[in-house]
C-alpha positions as CSV (number, residue, x, y, z in Angstrom):
1,X,107.0,95.6,96.1
2,X,105.3,98.9,96.2
3,X,102.5,100.0,98.7
4,X,99.7,102.4,98.4
5,X,98.4,104.2,102.0
6,X,94.8,105.7,102.1
7,X,92.6,107.1,104.5
8,X,88.6,106.7,103.8
9,X,86.8,110.0,103.0
10,X,83.6,108.4,102.6
11,X,81.1,109.5,105.3
12,X,83.6,111.8,106.6
13,X,82.9,114.6,103.9
14,X,79.7,115.5,102.5
15,X,78.9,115.0,98.8
16,X,79.1,118.3,96.5
17,X,76.4,117.8,94.0
18,X,77.1,114.8,91.9
19,X,80.7,114.3,93.4
20,X,81.1,111.8,96.4
21,X,84.7,111.4,98.2
22,X,85.9,107.8,98.7
23,X,89.4,108.1,99.8
24,X,92.8,109.9,99.9
25,X,95.7,108.0,98.4
26,X,99.5,108.2,98.8
27,X,102.2,106.0,97.9
28,X,105.5,107.8,99.8
29,X,105.0,109.4,103.3
30,X,107.4,111.9,102.2
31,X,105.6,112.9,98.9
32,X,103.9,116.3,98.9
33,X,101.1,115.0,96.7
34,X,98.0,112.9,97.8
35,X,95.4,111.8,95.3
36,X,91.8,112.3,96.1
37,X,89.4,109.3,94.6
38,X,85.8,110.4,94.0
39,X,82.9,109.0,92.3
40,X,80.7,111.2,90.2
41,X,76.9,110.4,90.6
42,X,77.8,107.2,92.1
43,X,80.4,106.2,89.7
44,X,83.8,105.9,90.8
45,X,86.4,107.8,88.7
46,X,89.2,106.2,86.8
47,X,91.3,109.3,87.8
48,X,91.5,111.0,91.0
49,X,92.2,114.8,92.0
50,X,95.8,115.8,93.0
51,X,96.1,117.7,95.9
52,X,99.3,119.3,96.6
53,X,100.0,119.4,100.4
54,X,102.3,122.1,100.4
55,X,100.4,124.4,98.5
56,X,97.1,123.2,99.7
57,X,95.6,123.0,96.5
58,X,93.8,120.7,94.4
59,X,95.8,120.7,90.9
60,X,93.0,119.2,88.8
61,X,89.6,120.8,87.5
62,X,86.3,119.1,87.2
63,X,83.9,120.1,84.2
64,X,81.3,122.0,86.2
65,X,83.0,125.1,87.6
66,X,80.5,125.5,90.5
67,X,81.0,121.8,91.6
68,X,84.9,122.6,91.2
69,X,84.8,125.5,93.3
70,X,82.6,123.7,96.3
71,X,85.2,120.7,95.9
72,X,88.2,123.2,96.2
73,X,86.5,124.8,99.1
74,X,86.6,121.7,101.1
75,X,90.5,121.3,100.8
76,X,91.0,122.4,104.7
77,X,88.7,119.4,105.5
78,X,90.5,116.7,103.7
79,X,93.7,118.1,104.8
80,X,92.4,117.8,108.5
81,X,91.4,114.3,108.2
82,X,94.4,113.2,106.4
83,X,96.5,114.6,108.8
84,X,94.7,113.2,111.8
85,X,94.5,109.9,110.4
86,X,98.3,109.9,109.4
87,X,99.4,111.2,112.9
88,X,97.2,108.4,114.6
89,X,98.7,105.7,112.0
90,X,95.0,104.7,111.4
91,X,95.4,104.4,107.6
92,X,95.4,101.3,105.6
93,X,98.4,99.9,103.4
94,X,97.7,98.1,100.6
95,X,100.8,96.3,99.0
96,X,100.8,95.3,95.2
C-alpha cells in the first residue's frame, strides 16, 4: 500500500496573479522531487508543478511568462516551508 505525504501551502504563500498554492506532495522521503499542487483562478489543476529539491528549481512552466517567473521566484519560500514541516514531522500522510 502506497502513501502520499503533504504539507499545506494554502495560506502560507501569497497568490501569484491567478495562481494559488494548495500543497506540496511527495511519496518517498528520499525522493529529490516534490509536486506543488495549485489552483488557477480558483480551479485546482489536475497536474502539479515538479520541484527538484537538489537543483531548487521548478521543472514545469505555466502558460503566462510573467506568472511563471513570479512562481519560480517563490521556490526559496516553498523549500523553507517544506523543510520546516518535514523536520517537525507536521506533515499529513494519506494511505492509498
